[in-house]
N, C-alpha and C positions, 0 to 999 in steps of 0.2 A: 504494499499498501504506499509505504514512505516512498519508494522508488516511480512508482506511477503518478503521484503528488508530484513530485520535484520534476518530474519531466513534463506534465502539464505546465508546470511553471516557467519552465525554461522555456518549452516551446512556444505558451504566450510571448514571453517575452522577446524571443527571434522573430517572431512574426511581426510584433509590433517596429521593432527596431530594424527588423530588415526592410520593410516597407517605408522608414522614416529614410533609412541609408538610399535604397534605390529610387526614391520617387524623383529627387533632383536630376538624376540621369535621364529618367525616362521623360520628364520636362524638356530636359534641354534638346532629348533627341525629336520630341513634338515638334517643339518650335522652329528647332534647326530644319528638319523634313517639311513642314507646313508654312516656312518663313513669309513666303507671300500671303499667306492667308492666316492671318494672327487671330481671327476671329475664331477660326475653323482649329486651332492650336490650344486657345484659351478656353475654348468649350469642352475640348478632351481632357485638358490638363482640371479642368474643374471637376469635371465628372471623376477623373481618377484619383483628385482631391477627397472628394466625398468618400469615397471607397476608401481610401488610406482611413477617414477619421472612423469610420466606423468598423473597420476591423481594429484601430486602435483602442475603441471603445470597449469591444468584446474583448479582445486580449487584456486590456487593464481590468475588467470587470473578473476574468477569470482568473489572472495573476493575485488581485485582492481577495479574492475568494480562498485560494490555497494558502495565501499568506496567514489570512484569518484564522482557517483550520490547523495552518501547522504546528501551533505551540500544542493545540488541544491532542493532537495525534502524536506528541513529543519529535516532530520532524525538526523543529528548531526552538530556540528559547524564545520566550514570549518578548524578552526585549530587544533581540537581535531583531525582529521582525517591523519592529516600531518605523524605523526610518525608510526602510523599502517603500511600508505600508503609505508615507506620509508623501513619498515622493512620488509613487504611482498615482495616490490623489490628485496632487496637483498637476500631474502628465493629463490624469483624466479630465480637469479642470480645464487646462489651457485648449485640449482639445475640444470640449463641448463650447469654449468661446469661439475657437477659430471656425467652429462648423455652424454655430448658430448665431454668432456674432457677426464676425468678420466677413464671411462669404456672404451672406444674405445682404450685407451693407454693400458689398463691392458690386452684386449685380443688381441692387438699386442704382448703383452710379453706372454702369453699364448700360442700362435701359433707359437712363436720364440722356446718355449721350446719343441714343439713338441705336443702339443694339451693339455697334463694334465701339472699343477703345482705341486710341491712337496714344500709346504711352508718352509721344513726344510732345502732344498738345497740352501742355501744362498752364495754358492762360485759360483753358477751361477748369471752371472749379471743380465739377464733377470728376474730371480726369485725372486733377490733382489730387482728389478725396480720395479715387481709387489706387492712384500711385501709391499714395501714403497706406492706404490699408493692404494693401499688396506686399507692401515693405515688413508692415506689422505682421502679417502672416506667415511671412518668410523667417521673422523673428522668433515667432511663437513656436514653429515648427524647429527650428534650431535646438530653442529651448528644451522641448519635448526630447530630443534626440539627446542631449547632454544630461539631462534629468534620467532618462532611460540607462543612458550607460552608467551613472552613478548607480542609479538601481542595481542594476546587476552585479556593479561591484560590491554593496553592501549587502547583496543575496549570496554571493559568494564569502563575504567574511561572516555570514550568518552560519553558513557551513561549518565552520570551524567552532563555533561554539558549542559546547555541549547543550543538548535540547533537556529539559528539566526532568529531573527523576521522579 
């Protein structure tokens, strides 16, 4: 049982962090391939970001559940799981903020400029706001990735602590 729960925990973290790591590469390839059609590239990347967030939320909740059960099953020391759980909670919060706060606001800006955003048109206040939100979105995703790496380190550290007897 302990091995199964640890495997589920690691898989949840791998899925989320793997998606976070490879998403920028997929976005770059999409924009490079569809360079003249920025709208199509943005639509594809936006859809992929929504999928990434869904994967992150499910993975985060699974990891949180395993970490919550782990002390009761004597897998990890109760104190050793508090920090990873706190980081997971922040990661989930950042993902929710990006999915339900930033993305809808960017979509409103996109619609306000007529459906296609030209990032170079900074004179338009909606484009300027879109660019600001895009930068914020990138920062939030970077924070999620860094917090995820820290979570992996803390889970590895928890492995070295004796579980409560």
